[in-house]
C-alpha positions, 0 to 999 in steps of 0.5 A, spaced: 943 636 786 938 631 784 933 634 789 933 640 785 933 637 778 926 633 780 924 640 783 925 643 776 922 638 772 916 638 776 916 646 775 916 645 768 910 640 768 906 646 770 906 648 762 900 645 759 903 644 752 907 639 755 901 634 756 900 629 751 894 625 752 893 622 759 900 621 761 905 628 762 912 626 759 915 631 764 911 626 770 915 620 766 921 624 766 920 625 774 918 618 775 924 615 772 929 620 775 926 619 782 927 611 781 934 612 779 935 615 786 937 610 791 935 614 798 930 619 795 924 620 800 918 622 796 915 625 802 920 630 801 918 633 795 910 635 794 911 636 786 915 630 785 909 626 790 904 630 785 908 627 779 908 620 781 901 620 783 899 623 776 903 617 773 900 612 777 893 614 775 895 614 768 899 607 769 894 604 773 895 596 773 901 596 769 908 593 772 911 600 773 905 602 777 906 596 782 913 598 782 912 605 784 907 603 790 912 598 792 919 602 792 916 608 795 911 604 800 905 608 798 900 606 802 894 611 800 893 606 794 891 600 798 884 601 797 885 602 789 889 595 790 884 592 793 879 594 787 884 591 782 884 584 786 876 585 786 876 586 779 880 579 777 884 576 783 886 571 778 890 576 773 897 578 773 894 585 776 890 582 781 896 577 784 901 583 784 896 587 787 895 582 793 902 581 794 903 589 795 897 589 800 900 583 804 907 588 804 903 594 805 897 594 809 895 587 812 890 590 816 886 592 810 886 585 808 883 583 814 878 588 814 877 586 806 875 579 808 870 581 812 866 585 806 861 581 803 863 584 796 870 584 797 871 577 801 870 572 795 876 575 791 881 576 796 879 569 798 880 566 791 887 570 790 890 568 797 888 561 795 892 562 789 898 564 792 897 559 798 898 564 804 898 559 810 895 564 814 888 565 810 884 559 810 884 553 804 886 554 797 882 556 792 879 551 787 884 550 782 884 552 774 882 545 773 878 541 778 880 534 778 876 529 783 880 525 788 886 521 785 882 515 788 876 516 785 877 514 778 882 508 776 887 510 771 885 506 764 889 501 761 892 504 755 892 498 751 884 498 751 884 506 750 889 505 744 884 500 740 879 506 740 878 512 735 876 519 738 872 525 735 877 530 733 872 535 733 870 533 740 877 533 742 878 540 740 873 542 745 876 538 751 883 541 749 880 548 749 877 547 756 882 543 760 889 544 756 889 551 753 889 555 759 896 553 760 899 550 753 899 553 746 895 553 741 890 557 745 885 562 743 887 566 749 895 566 747 897 563 754 904 560 753 905 557 760 907 549 759 910 546 753 907 548 746 903 543 743 902 545 736 906 539 733 906 534 739 903 529 734 909 529 731 913 528 737 909 523 741 905 517 739 898 516 742 901 511 748 906 516 750 900 522 750 896 518 754 902 517 759 903 524 759 896 525 761 896 520 767 903 521 770 905 528 768 911 528 773 914 522 769 917 527 764 918 534 765 920 538 759 927 542 760 926 549 762 919 547 765 921 545 772 916 548 777 919 553 783 915 554 789 917 561 792 916 563 799 916 570 801 917 573 807 910 576 808 908 568 808 905 568 801 907 562 796 908 563 789 908 557 784 910 557 777 916 557 772 922 562 773 922 566 766 928 570 768 932 572 774 937 578 775 941 580 782 935 584 784 929 580 782 926 574 779 920 573 774 915 568 775 909 566 771 904 562 774 899 557 772 894 561 767 899 565 765 899 570 771 906 574 770 909 576 777 916 580 778 918 579 785 924 582 789 929 577 791 930 581 798 922 579 799 924 572 798 925 568 804 926 561 800 925 557 794 925 550 792 925 546 785 919 542 785 919 534 784 913 534 781 910 537 774 906 543 775 901 540 770 896 537 775 895 529 776 889 525 775 887 530 769 883 524 766 878 524 771 875 531 769 873 527 762 869 521 760 872 516 757 870 518 750 873 525 751 879 522 753 880 518 747 878 524 743 883 529 746 888 524 745 886 524 737 886 531 737 893 532 740 895 526 735 893 530 729 897 536 731 903 535 727 909 539 724 907 541 717 910 540 711 
């Protein structure tokens, strides 16, 4: 019965008057129908296959796009997925595309790593997910020198100094806004720092920068998820159902992961904020950053 319904809906899609913009509402109905059919074989219906193809073309890069490709193992979309990775491997779409390529066609990934035009993006994405089978990790979002390179300054010494709030705002935009609000790119990954000056004195702000693992905020505990493909995703679990886990990675990358694809998960003991962040700043920049953070207080 459901098979006939799919065929009927596909047939109705032949009428051009039902098309609005790039996405045919009948195609949408077909897609919603086949997704509800647990054992539906997309190859069994040419019209349903065509409807799904048009839907994918219209919704490229969306969550539904990746969900359909994974659900029906649509391997002919692998070149398209590689193209998404090439555009921005560190984006939500780039990481989702890489995760799918690892599941669907690892041989194409190997081939892409030999392509000078594609290899840099693939290596960056593989570094982000820390896949053990592919070379060293990518340069982190914030590049921090080795921990022993610069000793932790004395907080008592720093507290005697007054920083430039304007300079501190620039340092914040460079090093902090990639994970924390306030942020011009609206990334909400770590704790919101909009009123941090009303919550922590300068001494504790310095401590939080020097040793972020000393006090991880409730709800911001990091998790490392190891997939059956070998990929490892690290981030915050924002929601979970019986079938899936929603993970947000550093930089705001959002990734829905099927529980059936997860081999294991471990709660991290250390903070997701990298230690040694002070080493990415001069002393005057560090003092300025804390001055700026201390100035962000609750209004009224």
